C-alpha positions in Angstrom: 13.2 18.2 19.2 13.2 19.9 15.7 10.0 19.3 13.6 11.1 21.4 10.6 12.2 20.1 7.4 15.6 21.0 6.4 16.4 23.0 3.2 17.0 20.0 0.9 13.9 18.3 2.1 11.9 21.3 1.5 13.3 21.7 -2.0 12.7 18.1 -2.7 8.9 18.5 -1.7 8.6 21.6 -3.9 10.1 19.6 -6.8 7.5 16.8 -6.4 4.7 19.4 -6.0 5.8 21.1 -9.2 6.0 17.8 -11.0 2.4 17.0 -10.2 1.2 20.4 -11.3 2.9 20.0 -14.6 1.8 16.3 -15.3 -1.4 15.5 -13.6 -4.2 16.2 -16.2 -7.1 18.6 -15.7 -9.4 15.5 -15.2 -7.1 13.7 -12.8 -9.5 13.9 -9.7 -12.3 11.9 -11.7 -9.4 9.3 -12.6 -8.4 8.9 -8.9 -11.8 7.0 -8.6 -10.9 3.4 -8.9 -7.1 3.0 -8.7 -7.4 -0.4 -10.2 -9.6 0.5 -13.2 -8.4 0.0 -16.8 -8.3 3.9 -17.2 -6.3 4.5 -14.0 -4.0 1.5 -14.7 -3.2 2.8 -18.2 -2.6 6.4 -16.7 -0.4 5.1 -13.9 1.9 3.5 -16.3 2.4 6.6 -18.3 2.7 8.6 -15.2 5.1 6.5 -13.6 7.4 6.3 -16.5 7.4 10.2 -16.4 8.3 9.9 -12.8 11.1 7.6 -13.4 12.5 9.9 -16.2 12.6 12.8 -13.9 14.2 10.8 -11.1 11.1 10.9 -8.9 10.0 7.3 -8.9 12.5 5.5 -6.7 14.9 8.2 -5.5 15.4 6.3 -2.3 16.6 3.2 -4.1 20.3 2.5 -4.4 21.8 4.0 -7.5 22.6 0.5 -8.9 18.8 -0.2 -9.3 17.9 3.3 -10.9 17.6 5.3 -7.6 19.5 8.1 -6.1 20.6 6.7 -2.8 18.2 9.1 -0.9 17.2 8.5 2.6 13.9 7.2 4.1 12.6 10.8 4.7 12.8 11.4 0.9 10.8 8.4 0.3 8.1 9.4 2.8 7.9 13.0 1.5 7.4 11.5 -2.0 4.7 9.3 -0.7 2.9 12.0 1.2 2.8 14.2 -1.8 1.4 11.5 -4.0 -1.3 10.4 -1.6 -2.3 14.0 -0.8 -3.6 14.3 -4.5 -5.0 10.8 -4.7 -2.0 8.6 -5.6 -1.5 8.7 -9.1 1.0 5.9 -9.0 -1.9 3.5 -8.6 -0.9 0.0 -7.9 2.8 0.8 -8.4 3.2 2.3 -5.0 3.7 -1.4 -4.0 6.6 -1.7 -6.2 8.1 1.6 -4.9 7.5 1.0 -1.3 8.0 -2.7 -0.5 8.2 -5.3 -3.4 11.4 -3.7 -4.8 13.2 -3.2 -1.5 12.2 -6.8 -0.4 13.7 -8.4 -3.7 16.9 -6.3 -3.2 17.3 -7.9 0.2 16.1 -11.5 -0.4 16.1 -12.0 -4.2 18.7 -13.9 -6.3 20.7 -12.1 -8.8 18.6 -13.4 -11.6 15.2 -12.3 -9.8 16.6 -8.9 -9.3 17.7 -8.4 -12.8 14.5 -9.7 -14.1 12.1 -7.8 -11.9 13.7 -4.7 -10.5 14.5 -2.7 -13.7 10.9 -2.7 -14.8 9.9 -1.4 -11.4 12.4 1.5 -11.6 11.2 2.4 -15.1 7.5 2.4 -14.1 6.6 -0.1 -16.4 5.1 -3.0 -14.4 2.3 -3.6 -11.9 2.4 -6.4 -9.2 -0.3 -7.9 -7.0 0.1 -9.4 -3.5 -1.4 -12.8 -3.2 -1.7 -13.3 0.5 -5.3 -13.4 1.8 -7.6 -16.3 1.3 -11.2 -17.2 1.8 -10.2 -19.1 5.0 -7.2 -17.0 5.8 -7.3 -13.2 5.7 -5.1 -11.4 8.1 -4.3 -14.8 9.7 -1.8 -15.8 7.2 -0.7 -18.8 9.2 -4.0 -20.4 8.1 -3.4 -20.2 4.4 -4.1 -23.3 2.2 -2.8 -22.5 -1.1 -0.1 -25.2 -1.7 3.1 -25.3 -3.7 4.4 -28.9 -4.1 8.0 -29.5 -5.5 7.6 -31.3 -8.9 11.1 -32.1 -10.1 12.8 -28.8 -11.2 9.5 -26.9 -10.6 6.6 -26.2 -8.3 2.9 -27.0 -8.8 0.7 -24.4 -7.1 -3.0 -25.0 -6.2 -5.4 -22.8 -4.2 -7.3 -19.5 -4.2 -6.5 -16.0 -3.2 -9.2 -13.3 -2.6 -9.2 -9.5 -2.1 -6.3 -9.2 -4.3 -5.8 -5.6 -5.4 -4.7 -4.8 -9.0 -4.7 -8.5 -10.0 -6.6 -7.8 -13.2 -3.8 -5.7 -14.5 -0.7 -7.1 -12.7 2.2 -8.6 -14.4 3.6 -10.6 -11.5 2.1 -11.8 -8.3 4.0 -11.8 -4.9 2.5 -15.1 -3.8 2.3 -16.6 -0.4 2.0 -20.4 -0.5 2.4 -23.5 1.9 5.3 -25.8 1.1 5.0 -27.8 4.4 2.7 -27.8 7.5 2.7 -25.3 10.3 3.9 -21.6 10.4 7.4 -22.4 9.2 6.1 -24.2 6.1 5.2 -21.1 4.2 7.0 -19.9 1.2 6.9 -16.9 -1.2 6.9 -17.3 -5.0 7.3 -14.7 -7.8 4.6 -15.7 -10.2 3.9 -14.1 -13.7 0.2 -13.6 -13.9 0.1 -15.0 -17.5 1.2 -18.3 -16.3 -1.2 -21.0 -17.5 -3.8 -22.1 -14.9 -4.1 -18.7 -13.3 -7.9 -17.3 -13.4 -8.6 -13.9 -12.2 -12.2 -12.6 -11.4 -13.1 -9.2 -10.4 -15.2 -8.6 -7.3 -17.7 -6.1 -7.8 -17.5 -3.5 -5.0 -18.3 0.1 -4.0 -14.7 0.9 -3.4 -13.8 1.6 -6.9 -13.8 -0.1 -10.4 -11.3 -3.0 -10.9 -9.7 -2.6 -7.3 -10.2 -6.3 -5.8 -10.3 -9.7 -7.3 -10.2 -13.4 -6.5 -7.4 -15.5 -8.1 -7.5 -19.2 -8.7 -4.4 -21.3 -9.3 -5.1 -24.7 -10.8 -2.1 -26.8 -11.4 0.1 -23.6 -12.1 3.7 -24.8 -12.8 6.5 -22.3 -12.1 10.3 -22.9 -12.1 12.1 -23.5 -8.8 13.8 -20.0 -9.5 10.3 -18.6 -8.8 10.9 -19.2 -5.1 11.9 -16.1 -3.2 14.5 -16.9 -0.4 14.4 -20.3 1.0 11.5 -22.7 1.6 9.8 -21.9 4.9 11.4 -18.3 4.9 8.1 -16.6 4.1 7.3 -15.3 7.6 10.6 -13.4 7.8 10.2 -12.0 4.3 6.5 -11.2 4.8 7.1 -9.5 8.3 9.8 -7.3 6.7 7.7 -6.4 3.6 4.6 -5.7 5.7 6.5 -3.4 8.0 7.6 -1.3 4.9 3.9 -1.3 3.6 2.1 -0.4 6.7 4.0 2.7 7.2 4.9 3.3 3.6 1.3 4.4 2.8 0.6 7.9 4.3 -3.1 7.5 3.8 -3.3 10.3 6.4 -2.2 12.8 3.9 -5.4 12.3 1.5 -7.5 12.2 4.7 -6.2 15.6 5.9 -6.6 17.0 2.4 -10.0 15.8 2.1 -10.9 16.9 5.4 -9.7 20.6 4.7 -11.5 20.5 1.4 -14.9 19.4 3.1 -14.6 22.1 5.8 -13.8 24.9 3.0 -16.9 23.8 1.1 -19.1 24.1 4.2 -17.6 27.4 5.0 -18.4 28.7 1.6 -22.0 27.4 2.1 -22.3 28.9 5.4 -22.9 25.4 6.9 -19.9 25.1 9.2 -21.6 25.1 12.6 -20.2 24.4 16.0 -20.7 20.6 16.0 -19.1 20.4 12.5 -16.1 22.5 13.7 -15.6 20.2 16.7 -15.9 17.1 14.6 -13.5 18.3 12.0 -11.0 19.3 14.8 -11.0 15.8 16.1 -10.5 14.3 12.7 -7.7 16.6 11.9 -6.0 16.0 15.4 -6.2 12.2 14.3 -4.6 13.0 11.0 -1.7 14.9 12.8 -1.3 12.1 15.4 -1.0 9.5 12.5 1.4 11.7 10.8 3.8 12.0 13.8 3.6 8.4 14.7 4.5 7.5 11.2 7.5 9.9 11.4 8.6 8.2 14.3 8.9 4.9 12.5 10.6 6.6 9.5 13.1 8.2 11.9 13.7 4.6 13.3 14.5 3.5 9.8 16.8 6.6 9.1 18.8 5.6 12.2 19.1 2.0 11.2 16.8 0.9 14.1 14.7 -2.2 13.5 11.1 -1.6 13.1 9.0 -3.5 15.5 5.3 -3.5 16.8 5.4 0.3 16.6 4.6 -0.1 13.0 1.2 -1.8 13.8 0.5 1.2 16.2 1.3 3.7 13.4 -0.8 1.7 11.0 -3.8 1.8 13.5 -3.4 5.5 14.1 -3.7 6.0 10.3 -6.8 3.8 10.1 -8.6 5.9 12.8 -7.6 9.2 11.0 -9.1 7.8 7.8 -12.4 6.7 9.6 -12.9 10.1 11.3 -12.2 12.0 8.1 -14.5 9.9 6.2 -17.3 10.1 8.8 -17.1 13.9 8.7 -17.7 13.8 4.9 -20.4 11.1 5.1 -22.3 13.4 7.8 -21.7 16.8 6.5 -21.0 16.6 2.7 -23.1 13.7 1.4 -23.5 15.3 -2.0 -19.8 14.6 -2.5 -20.4 11.0 -2.3 -22.9 11.2 -5.0 -20.3 12.5 -7.3 -20.1 16.3 -6.8 -16.5 16.1 -5.6 -14.5 13.2 -7.2 -11.6 13.5 -4.7 -13.7 13.3 -1.7 -15.5 10.3 -3.2 -12.2 8.7 -3.9 -11.1 9.2 -0.3 -14.3 7.9 1.0 -14.0 4.7 -1.1 -10.3 4.2 0.2 -11.1 4.9 3.8 -13.7 2.0 3.7 -10.9 -0.5 3.2 -8.3 1.4 5.5 -9.0 -1.0 8.3 -8.6 -4.2 6.1 -5.7 -3.4 3.8 -2.1 -4.3 4.9 -3.6 -6.3 7.7 -6.9 -5.8 9.5 -7.2 -3.2 12.2 -8.3 -5.8 14.7 -5.0 -7.9 14.0 -3.0 -4.6 14.5 -4.7 -4.2 17.9 -3.7 -7.7 18.9 -0.1 -7.1 17.8 0.0 -3.8 19.7 -1.5 -5.5 22.9 0.9 -8.5 22.9 4.1 -7.2 21.4 4.1 -3.5 22.2 2.2 -3.3 25.4 2.9 -6.8 26.4 -0.5 -7.3 28.0 -1.2 -10.9 29.3 -3.5 -13.0 27.2 -6.7 -14.2 28.8 -6.8 -17.8 29.7 -8.9 -19.9 27.6 
């Protein structure tokens, strides 16, 4: 098996790195703190527009939608380089990774024409309205309802832990249109629709990152429905498989780990225990990288992505945790602000086991769908 990048892939990686060197400001690392903040959101729109102009925002998209028909490896190389420096695309990585491709597959002509061009131009931010106070990773338990009202739907309910909602233009919203697992539907809801209230949730993971969103008699046209009523489970599974492996958090974890080790070496504080701990964390980062590559290779060859995506996702969670624990134990001053990038990684590592589906849910999926372990009788 050949693990080497070919010449074209190496050239593309070099192109992305050169772009980052030329367009990231000198104070970028301090901006990486709080990807949902006002400052970072404003910066990401300017930065993503520059990426789009250079053909580096959505190269893996079809040319008809502003891409270059590049392959899955190109998309992942782009994501790795972005995450290695702290993800300057901010919330727009969702547009690039999974919302845009999901609309290309399930959206109507009108929905595609309305929403995809602004994504390809780096001009818009979306949020994902999935989790609720009584339905986190267990999406089948959601209570937000969308009831048909003539040529429209009326939406009532609450979402929580919604990243980027304070700056989002549109919400990819999961709501119940009928009882049961097959009664869930997805709506594309402009965030300036009357009846939507957004409240920021103060947290230690970064300014402006998470919110609760209330929907009080929010009226949207029937054309806001993505796919058919009851099709949400199929659409969400497709979207989440793209999201879970489309975020190479291990790239930032490995970068932060090497940075911390270098700081300890310069200070003469890299003892045997620290060396062993850093080696375990780096091995976890490499394992997550190779597992993710396996999923990308499946996509490249047109193979359906199954529960292996959950395994790759969990490997990344473990890499994040081990790298974060190393910094906490050996470089605590970084968390007090002496190194903004290490602080940014620490904050993101805190939620690594929650975002894109809780780690415990991923383990359940791995046990039941990948390992096919028997369930314990109740």
